[in-house]
DSSP file (Angstrom, degrees, kcal/mol; ACC not computed):
  #  RESIDUE AA STRUCTURE BP1 BP2  ACC     N-H-->O    O-->H-N    N-H-->O    O-->H-N    TCO  KAPPA ALPHA  PHI   PSI    X-CA   Y-CA   Z-CA
    1    1 A M              0   0    0      0, 0.0     5,-0.0     0, 0.0     0, 0.0   0.000 360.0 360.0 360.0 133.6   82.2   38.6   96.7
    2    2 A S     >  -     0   0    0      1,-0.1     4,-2.3     4,-0.0     5,-0.2  -0.258 360.0-111.4 -70.2 162.3   83.5   42.1   96.4
    3    3 A R  H  > S+     0   0    0      1,-0.2     4,-2.3     2,-0.2     5,-0.1   0.863 119.4  54.3 -63.3 -35.5   87.2   42.8   96.1
    4    4 A L  H  > S+     0   0    0      2,-0.2     4,-1.9     1,-0.2    -1,-0.2   0.938 108.9  47.5 -63.9 -45.5   87.3   44.3   99.6
    5    5 A H  H  4 S+     0   0    0      1,-0.2     4,-0.5     2,-0.2    -2,-0.2   0.896 111.0  52.1 -62.3 -39.0   85.7   41.2  101.1
    6    6 A A  H >< S+     0   0    0     -4,-2.3     3,-0.9     1,-0.2     4,-0.3   0.906 109.0  50.0 -62.8 -41.1   88.2   39.0   99.2
    7    7 A A  H >< S+     0   0    0     -4,-2.3     3,-0.6     1,-0.2    -1,-0.2   0.854 113.7  45.7 -65.3 -34.2   91.1   41.0  100.6
    8    8 A L  T 3< S+     0   0    0     -4,-1.9    -1,-0.2     1,-0.2    -2,-0.2   0.411  87.1  90.4 -90.3   1.9   89.7   40.6  104.1
    9    9 A A  T <  S+     0   0    0     -3,-0.9     2,-0.4    -4,-0.5    -1,-0.2   0.736  72.3  83.1 -69.4 -21.5   89.0   36.9  103.8
   10   10 A S  S <> S-     0   0    0     -3,-0.6     4,-2.1    -4,-0.3     5,-0.2  -0.700  71.1-148.1 -88.4 130.4   92.5   36.1  105.1
   11   11 A D  H  > S+     0   0    0     -2,-0.4     4,-2.3     1,-0.2     5,-0.2   0.899 101.1  55.1 -58.3 -40.5   93.1   36.1  108.8
   12   12 A Q  H  > S+     0   0    0      1,-0.2     4,-1.8     2,-0.2    -1,-0.2   0.900 107.3  48.1 -64.1 -40.6   96.6   37.3  108.2
   13   13 A R  H  > S+     0   0    0      2,-0.2     4,-1.7     1,-0.2    -1,-0.2   0.890 111.3  50.6 -67.9 -37.9   95.4   40.3  106.2
   14   14 A R  H  X S+     0   0    0     -4,-2.1     4,-2.4     1,-0.2    -2,-0.2   0.884 108.3  53.4 -64.6 -36.9   92.9   41.2  108.9
   15   15 A L  H  X S+     0   0    0     -4,-2.3     4,-2.1     2,-0.2    -2,-0.2   0.865 103.7  56.2 -66.3 -35.7   95.6   40.9  111.5
   16   16 A V  H  X S+     0   0    0     -4,-1.8     4,-1.2     1,-0.2    -1,-0.2   0.952 112.4  41.7 -58.3 -48.4   97.8   43.4  109.6
   17   17 A L  H  X S+     0   0    0     -4,-1.7     4,-2.1     1,-0.2    -2,-0.2   0.861 110.7  57.1 -68.4 -35.2   95.0   45.9  109.8
   18   18 A A  H  X S+     0   0    0     -4,-2.4     4,-2.9    76,-0.2     5,-0.3   0.857  99.1  61.3 -63.2 -34.7   94.2   45.0  113.4
   19   19 A Y  H  X S+     0   0    0     -4,-2.1     4,-2.5     1,-0.2     6,-0.3   0.938 107.9  42.8 -55.2 -48.0   97.8   45.9  114.2
   20   20 A F  H  X S+     0   0    0     -4,-1.2     4,-2.1     1,-0.2     5,-0.2   0.895 114.5  49.8 -68.7 -39.8   97.3   49.5  113.1
   21   21 A E  H  < S+     0   0    0     -4,-2.1    -1,-0.2     1,-0.2    -2,-0.2   0.903 115.2  44.5 -63.4 -40.2   93.9   49.7  114.8
   22   22 A R  H  < S+     0   0    0     -4,-2.9    -2,-0.2     1,-0.2    -1,-0.2   0.903 120.8  36.6 -73.0 -42.3   95.3   48.4  118.0
   23   23 A T  H  < S-     0   0    0     -4,-2.5    -2,-0.2    -5,-0.3    -1,-0.2   0.733  93.4-136.1 -85.3 -22.4   98.5   50.5  118.1
   24   24 A G     <  +     0   0    0     -4,-2.1     2,-0.1     1,-0.3    -3,-0.1   0.531  57.5 139.7  76.5   4.7   97.0   53.7  116.6
   25   25 A E        -     0   0    0     -6,-0.3    -1,-0.3    -5,-0.2    -2,-0.1  -0.471  47.1-156.0 -79.7 152.3  100.2   53.9  114.5
   26   26 A A  S    S+     0   0    0     -2,-0.1    52,-3.2     1,-0.1     2,-0.3   0.635  77.7  37.1-100.0 -19.9   99.9   55.0  110.8
   27   27 A T  E     +A   77   0A   0     50,-0.2     2,-0.3    -7,-0.1    50,-0.2  -0.944  60.5 171.9-132.6 155.0  103.2   53.3  109.7
   28   28 A A  E     -A   76   0A   0     48,-2.2    48,-3.1    -2,-0.3     2,-0.2  -0.986  28.8-116.7-154.7 155.0  105.0   50.1  110.5
   29   29 A S  E  >  -A   75   0A   0     -2,-0.3     4,-2.2    46,-0.2    46,-0.2  -0.536  31.1-113.7 -87.5 161.4  107.9   48.2  109.2
   30   30 A L  H  > S+     0   0    0     44,-2.3     4,-2.5     1,-0.2     5,-0.2   0.868 120.1  55.5 -60.0 -36.2  107.7   44.7  107.7
   31   31 A D  H  > S+     0   0    0     43,-0.3     4,-2.5     2,-0.2    -1,-0.2   0.907 105.7  50.5 -64.0 -42.1  109.6   43.5  110.8
   32   32 A D  H  > S+     0   0    0      2,-0.2     4,-2.3     1,-0.2    -2,-0.2   0.933 113.6  45.0 -60.6 -46.4  107.1   45.0  113.2
   33   33 A L  H  X S+     0   0    0     -4,-2.2     4,-2.8     2,-0.2     5,-0.2   0.896 111.7  52.5 -66.3 -40.2  104.2   43.4  111.4
   34   34 A T  H  X S+     0   0    0     -4,-2.5     4,-2.4     1,-0.2    -2,-0.2   0.930 110.3  48.1 -60.3 -45.9  106.0   40.1  111.1
   35   35 A A  H  X S+     0   0    0     -4,-2.5     4,-1.5     2,-0.2    -2,-0.2   0.918 113.1  48.1 -61.8 -44.4  106.6   40.1  114.9
   36   36 A F  H  X S+     0   0    0     -4,-2.3     4,-1.1     1,-0.2     3,-0.3   0.943 113.8  45.6 -62.6 -48.8  103.0   40.9  115.7
   37   37 A L  H  X S+     0   0    0     -4,-2.8     4,-1.6     1,-0.2     3,-0.4   0.874 107.9  57.6 -64.5 -37.1  101.6   38.3  113.4
   38   38 A A  H  < S+     0   0    0     -4,-2.4     6,-0.3    -5,-0.2    -1,-0.2   0.855 106.2  50.0 -62.7 -34.0  104.0   35.7  114.7
   39   39 A T  H  < S+     0   0    0     -4,-1.5    -1,-0.2    -3,-0.3    -2,-0.2   0.767 112.7  47.6 -73.6 -23.8  102.7   36.2  118.2
   40   40 A Q  H  < S+     0   0    0     -4,-1.1     2,-0.7    -3,-0.4    -2,-0.2   0.700 108.3  56.0 -88.2 -21.8   99.1   35.9  117.0
   41   41 A Q  S >< S-     0   0    0     -4,-1.6     3,-1.5     1,-0.2    -1,-0.2  -0.865  71.4-166.4-117.1  95.7   99.7   32.7  114.9
   42   42 A A  T 3  S+     0   0    0     -2,-0.7    -1,-0.2     1,-0.3    -2,-0.0   0.823  80.2  39.1 -55.8 -45.2  101.1   30.1  117.3
   43   43 A D  T 3  S+     0   0    0      2,-0.1     2,-0.5     0, 0.0    -1,-0.3   0.007  91.0 109.5-100.7  29.7  102.4   27.4  114.9
   44   44 A T    <   -     0   0    0     -3,-1.5     2,-0.1    -6,-0.3    -3,-0.1  -0.906  66.8-125.3-114.1 130.3  103.7   29.7  112.2
   45   45 A E     >  -     0   0    0     -2,-0.5     4,-2.1     1,-0.1     5,-0.2  -0.455  20.1-129.7 -67.3 138.8  107.4   30.2  111.4
   46   46 A R  H  > S+     0   0    0      1,-0.2     4,-2.4     2,-0.2     5,-0.2   0.892 107.8  51.2 -59.1 -43.1  108.4   33.9  111.4
   47   47 A E  H  > S+     0   0    0      1,-0.2     4,-2.4     2,-0.2    -1,-0.2   0.860 108.4  52.7 -65.2 -35.1  110.1   33.7  108.0
   48   48 A H  H  > S+     0   0    0      2,-0.2     4,-2.3     1,-0.2    -1,-0.2   0.909 109.2  49.3 -64.6 -42.8  107.0   32.1  106.5
   49   49 A V  H  X S+     0   0    0     -4,-2.1     4,-2.5     2,-0.2    -2,-0.2   0.931 111.4  49.7 -60.3 -46.5  104.9   35.0  107.9
   50   50 A R  H  X S+     0   0    0     -4,-2.4     4,-2.7     1,-0.2    -2,-0.2   0.912 110.7  48.6 -61.6 -45.3  107.3   37.5  106.5
   51   51 A K  H  X S+     0   0    0     -4,-2.4     4,-2.8     2,-0.2     5,-0.4   0.917 112.1  48.9 -62.8 -43.9  107.3   36.0  103.0
   52   52 A N  H  X>S+     0   0    0     -4,-2.3     5,-2.5     2,-0.2     4,-2.1   0.909 112.5  48.7 -63.5 -41.2  103.5   35.8  102.9
   53   53 A L  I  <>S+     0   0    0     -4,-2.5     5,-2.4     3,-0.2    -2,-0.2   0.965 116.0  42.8 -60.4 -51.7  103.2   39.4  104.0
   54   54 A H  I  <5S+     0   0    0     -4,-2.7    -2,-0.2     1,-0.2    -1,-0.2   0.896 125.8  29.7 -64.1 -44.4  105.7   40.6  101.4
   55   55 A H  I  <5S+     0   0    0     -4,-2.8    -1,-0.2    -5,-0.2    -3,-0.2   0.748 136.0   8.0 -92.9 -25.2  104.5   38.6   98.4
   56   56 A R  I  X5S+     0   0    0     -4,-2.1     4,-1.6    -5,-0.4    -3,-0.2   0.761 120.9  41.9-122.8 -58.8  100.8   38.1   99.0
   57   57 A D  I  ><S+     0   0    0     -5,-2.5     4,-2.3     2,-0.2     5,-0.2   0.926 112.9  45.2 -74.0 -47.9   99.1   39.9  101.8
   58   58 A L  H  ><S+     0   0    0     -5,-2.4     4,-2.4    -6,-0.3    -1,-0.2   0.918 114.0  49.7 -65.6 -42.5  100.6   43.5  101.8
   59   59 A P  H  > S+     0   0    0      0, 0.0     4,-2.3     0, 0.0    -1,-0.2   0.899 111.0  50.7 -61.0 -37.4  100.2   43.8   98.0
   60   60 A K  H  X S+     0   0    0     -4,-1.6     4,-1.0     2,-0.2    -2,-0.2   0.915 111.9  46.2 -66.6 -42.2   96.6   42.6   98.1
   61   61 A L  H  <>S+     0   0    0     -4,-2.3     5,-2.0     1,-0.2     6,-0.8   0.875 112.3  51.8 -66.2 -36.8   95.8   45.2  100.9
   62   62 A A  H ><5S+     0   0    0     -4,-2.4     3,-1.6     1,-0.2    -2,-0.2   0.891 103.3  57.9 -66.2 -39.0   97.6   47.9   98.9
   63   63 A D  H 3<5S+     0   0    0     -4,-2.3    -1,-0.2     1,-0.3    -2,-0.2   0.813 106.4  50.2 -59.4 -30.0   95.6   47.0   95.8
   64   64 A Q  T 3<5S-     0   0    0     -4,-1.0    -1,-0.3    -3,-0.3    -2,-0.2   0.466 115.5-116.9 -88.3  -2.3   92.4   47.7   97.8
   65   65 A G  T < 5S+     0   0    0     -3,-1.6    -3,-0.2    -4,-0.3    -2,-0.1   0.640  83.6 118.2  78.1  13.9   93.8   51.1   98.9
   66   66 A L  S   <S+     0   0    0     -5,-2.0    13,-2.2     1,-0.1    14,-0.4   0.781  82.8   5.2 -81.9 -27.8   93.8   50.1  102.6
   67   67 A I  E     -B   78   0A   0     -6,-0.8     2,-0.4    11,-0.2    -2,-0.3  -0.914  64.9-128.2-141.9 167.4   97.5   50.5  102.9
   68   68 A D  E     -B   77   0A   0      9,-2.2     9,-2.5    -2,-0.3     2,-0.5  -0.985  25.9-163.7-113.7 136.1  100.5   51.7  100.9
   69   69 A Y  E     -B   76   0A   0     -2,-0.4     2,-0.8     7,-0.2     7,-0.2  -0.971  10.7-167.2-125.9 119.0  103.4   49.2  100.8
   70   70 A D  E  >> -B   75   0A   0      5,-2.7     5,-1.7    -2,-0.5     4,-1.2  -0.881   4.0-171.3-102.2 101.9  106.9   50.2   99.8
   71   71 A A  T  45S+     0   0    0     -2,-0.8    -1,-0.2     1,-0.2   -41,-0.1   0.817  81.1  58.9 -65.6 -31.6  108.7   46.9   99.3
   72   72 A R  T  45S+     0   0    0      1,-0.2    -1,-0.2    -3,-0.1    -2,-0.0   0.911 119.0  28.2 -66.1 -42.0  112.1   48.6   98.9
   73   73 A S  T  45S-     0   0    0     -3,-0.2    -1,-0.2     2,-0.1    -2,-0.2   0.489 103.1-129.7 -95.5  -3.4  112.0   50.2  102.3
   74   74 A A  T  <5 +     0   0    0     -4,-1.2   -44,-2.3     1,-0.2     2,-0.4   0.904  59.7 143.2  54.8  45.2  109.8   47.5  103.8
   75   75 A T  E   < -AB  29  70A   0     -5,-1.7    -5,-2.7   -46,-0.2     2,-0.4  -0.934  36.2-161.1-121.1 139.8  107.4   50.1  105.1
   76   76 A V  E     -AB  28  69A   0    -48,-3.1   -48,-2.2    -2,-0.4     2,-0.5  -0.963   0.7-162.8-120.8 134.9  103.6   50.0  105.4
   77   77 A R  E     -AB  27  68A   0     -9,-2.5    -9,-2.2    -2,-0.4     2,-0.4  -0.979  12.4-147.2-117.1 129.1  101.3   53.0  105.8
   78   78 A Y  E     - B   0  67A   0    -52,-3.2   -11,-0.2    -2,-0.5     3,-0.1  -0.797   8.9-166.2 -98.0 134.4   97.7   52.4  107.0
   79   79 A W        -     0   0    0    -13,-2.2   -12,-0.1    -2,-0.4    -1,-0.1   0.430  39.6-121.7-100.6  -0.8   95.0   54.7  105.7
   80   80 A G        -     0   0    0    -14,-0.4    -1,-0.3   -54,-0.1     3,-0.1  -0.345  55.4 -14.7  92.1-174.5   92.2   53.7  108.2
   81   81 A A  S    S-     0   0    0      1,-0.1     6,-0.1    -2,-0.1     7,-0.0  -0.302  75.4-101.3 -65.3 143.1   88.8   52.3  107.7
   82   82 A P    >   -     0   0    0      0, 0.0     3,-1.9     0, 0.0    -1,-0.1  -0.341  32.6-117.1 -59.2 148.4   87.2   52.4  104.3
   83   83 A T  T 3  S+     0   0    0      1,-0.3     4,-0.1    -3,-0.1    -2,-0.1   0.690 111.8  63.8 -65.3 -17.6   84.7   55.2  104.0
   84   84 A V  T 3  S+     0   0    0      2,-0.1    -1,-0.3     1,-0.1    -3,-0.0   0.514  97.9  64.2 -84.2  -3.6   81.8   52.8  103.5
   85   85 A V  S <  S-     0   0    0     -3,-1.9    -1,-0.1     4,-0.0     5,-0.0  -0.978  90.8-114.6-123.3 127.8   82.3   51.2  106.9
   86   86 A P     >  -     0   0    0      0, 0.0     4,-2.3     0, 0.0     3,-0.3  -0.363  29.0-125.1 -58.0 136.9   81.8   53.1  110.2
   87   87 A A  H  > S+     0   0    0      1,-0.2     4,-2.4     2,-0.2     5,-0.2   0.848 107.1  51.6 -57.0 -40.8   85.1   53.4  112.0
   88   88 A D  H  > S+     0   0    0      1,-0.2     4,-2.1     2,-0.2    -1,-0.2   0.893 111.2  47.5 -67.7 -37.5   84.0   51.7  115.3
   89   89 A E  H  > S+     0   0    0     -3,-0.3     4,-2.5     2,-0.2    -2,-0.2   0.897 111.1  52.6 -66.3 -39.7   82.5   48.7  113.4
   90   90 A W  H  X S+     0   0    0     -4,-2.3     4,-2.4     2,-0.2    -2,-0.2   0.942 110.3  46.8 -59.7 -49.9   85.7   48.4  111.4
   91   91 A S  H  X S+     0   0    0     -4,-2.4     4,-2.3     1,-0.2    -1,-0.2   0.910 113.5  48.0 -61.9 -44.3   87.9   48.4  114.6
   92   92 A Q  H  X S+     0   0    0     -4,-2.1     4,-0.9     1,-0.2    -1,-0.2   0.901 111.9  50.8 -63.1 -41.2   85.7   45.8  116.3
   93   93 A Y  H  < S+     0   0    0     -4,-2.5     3,-0.3     1,-0.2    -2,-0.2   0.922 114.6  42.7 -62.0 -45.5   85.7   43.6  113.2
   94   94 A L  H  < S+     0   0    0     -4,-2.4   -76,-0.2     1,-0.2    -2,-0.2   0.860 116.4  44.7 -72.7 -36.5   89.4   43.7  112.9
   95   95 A T  H >< S+     0   0    0     -4,-2.3     3,-2.0    -5,-0.2     2,-0.3   0.489  78.9 120.1 -92.9  -2.2   90.4   43.2  116.5
   96   96 A R  T 3< S+     0   0    0     -4,-0.9     3,-0.1    -3,-0.3   -78,-0.0  -0.474  87.8   8.9 -61.6 122.7   87.9   40.5  117.3
   97   97 A G  T 3  S+     0   0    0     -2,-0.3     2,-0.4     1,-0.3    -1,-0.3   0.473  90.2 142.4  85.7   3.0   90.0   37.5  118.5
   98   98 A V    <   -     0   0    0     -3,-2.0    -1,-0.3     1,-0.1     2,-0.3  -0.636  51.8-124.5 -79.3 131.7   93.3   39.3  118.6
   99   99 A V              0   0    0     -2,-0.4    -1,-0.1     1,-0.1   -60,-0.0  -0.563 360.0 360.0 -77.6 135.5   95.5   38.2  121.5
  100  100 A A              0   0    0     -2,-0.3    -1,-0.1   -60,-0.0   -60,-0.0   0.473 360.0 360.0 -67.7 360.0   96.6   41.0  123.9
């Protein structure tokens, strides 16, 4: 499995990217992402979501070059679809199953 596939194996990491695809925003705060993910994952504590984002999911996405994560300012910048994937397919893949 490629490193990109490994990074996208997590529902939570796909939801982070879906947030940006859905909103069209290029940046978001950790609080914005936490709130979005908490609405998408019914039985998950908000603080648990935040900790996983900060310690696991955002660093893994940053390692793949999909985002930049500044832990000090708790800010995330999204760089868009990888160049090896057509943008429309990327958006459909990420937003499949996302609750409105």
